[in-house]
C-alpha positions in Angstrom: -38.1 134.9 128.7 -38.0 132.2 126.6 -34.4 131.9 126.8 -34.6 131.0 130.5 -37.2 128.8 130.3 -35.0 126.8 128.0 -32.2 127.2 130.2 -34.2 126.0 133.3 -35.1 123.2 130.9 -31.6 122.5 129.9 -30.3 122.3 133.4 -33.1 120.0 134.6 -32.6 117.5 131.9 -28.4 117.6 132.8 -29.8 116.8 136.2 -31.8 113.8 135.7 -29.3 112.6 133.1 -26.8 112.3 135.7 -28.7 110.9 138.5 -31.4 108.4 136.5 -30.1 107.4 133.1 -27.5 104.4 133.1 -24.1 104.5 132.5 -23.2 102.7 129.4 -20.2 100.1 128.6 -20.6 99.2 132.3 -22.0 95.9 133.4 -23.6 94.5 136.1 -21.9 91.4 137.9 -23.2 89.2 139.3 -20.2 87.4 141.5 -17.8 89.7 143.6 -15.2 86.7 144.0 -13.0 86.5 140.7 -11.9 90.4 141.4 -8.8 89.4 142.7 -7.2 91.9 140.3 -9.8 94.4 140.3 -10.4 97.1 143.5 -13.8 96.9 144.8 -15.4 100.0 145.7 -18.8 100.5 148.2 -20.5 103.6 148.0 -23.4 102.9 150.1 -23.5 105.2 153.5 -21.6 104.2 156.6 -24.7 103.9 158.1 -26.5 101.5 155.8 -23.4 98.6 155.4 -25.6 95.6 156.5 -24.0 93.4 154.9 -20.5 94.8 154.4 -18.1 93.2 151.2 -14.8 91.7 152.8 -12.2 93.2 150.4 -14.1 96.9 149.4 -13.1 99.7 150.2 -16.1 101.4 152.1 -16.2 105.4 150.8 -19.5 107.2 150.2 -20.7 108.7 147.0 -20.2 111.8 148.9 -16.7 111.4 149.8 -15.6 110.2 146.5 -14.5 113.4 145.3 -12.1 113.6 148.2 -11.0 109.8 148.1 -10.9 108.8 144.3 -7.2 109.3 143.8 -6.0 105.9 145.3 -8.0 104.2 142.6 -6.3 105.8 139.8 -4.5 103.4 137.7 -6.8 100.5 138.7 -10.0 98.9 137.3 -12.8 98.9 139.9 -16.2 97.3 140.7 -18.9 99.6 142.4 -21.3 98.6 144.7 -24.3 100.6 145.4 -27.7 100.3 147.4 -29.4 102.1 144.7 -29.2 102.4 141.1 -28.9 106.6 141.5 -26.0 106.1 143.6 -24.2 103.8 141.1 -25.3 106.5 138.3 -23.6 109.5 140.1 -20.0 106.9 141.1 -19.8 105.5 137.8 -19.8 108.4 136.1 -17.8 110.4 138.8 -14.7 107.9 138.5 -14.9 107.3 134.6 -14.3 111.8 134.4 -11.5 111.2 136.7 -9.7 108.7 134.7 -10.4 105.2 136.6 -11.6 102.0 134.6 -15.1 101.0 136.0 -15.7 97.4 134.5 -18.9 97.0 136.3 -21.7 97.3 139.3 -23.8 95.7 141.9 -26.4 97.0 143.3 -27.1 95.4 146.8 -30.4 93.9 147.7 -31.1 94.3 143.6 -32.1 91.1 142.3 -31.1 91.9 138.7 -29.8 89.2 136.2 -26.0 90.1 135.8 -23.7 87.9 134.4 -20.6 86.8 136.4 -17.5 88.8 135.8 -15.0 87.0 133.4 -11.4 88.4 134.5 -8.9 87.8 132.0 
C-alpha cells in the first residue's frame, strides 16, 4: 500500500515538474528582430494565433513530436502562449538534441533582456 502511494506521488510530481517548473538555462527574449541566424518555432495552437510572427514556423505543441526533425542542428527560439506550453516545448526540444537559446511568451509583459547574437 505504501509503495503504491509513493509511486503515485512520484508520477504526479514528474507530471507537475514537466509542466510547471521553468527550464533552467533558457532565457526569456524580448526582441525577435535580431534572430536572423536563429529559427523561431511558434508552438501556439493554429486557432489561437491572433498575431502571427513573420519569420516563425507555426508548429503547435501537439505536433512537435512529428515535426522536430526539421530543426536538427539549428538554434531555435520558442514562442508560446503560456508558460506551460513553453516548458513542455523547451523540454521536448532539448531532449531531442535541439539547442533552444531562448523563449518568448506572447502576451506576457515579463522583463526580458534583448537577445544578443554573437
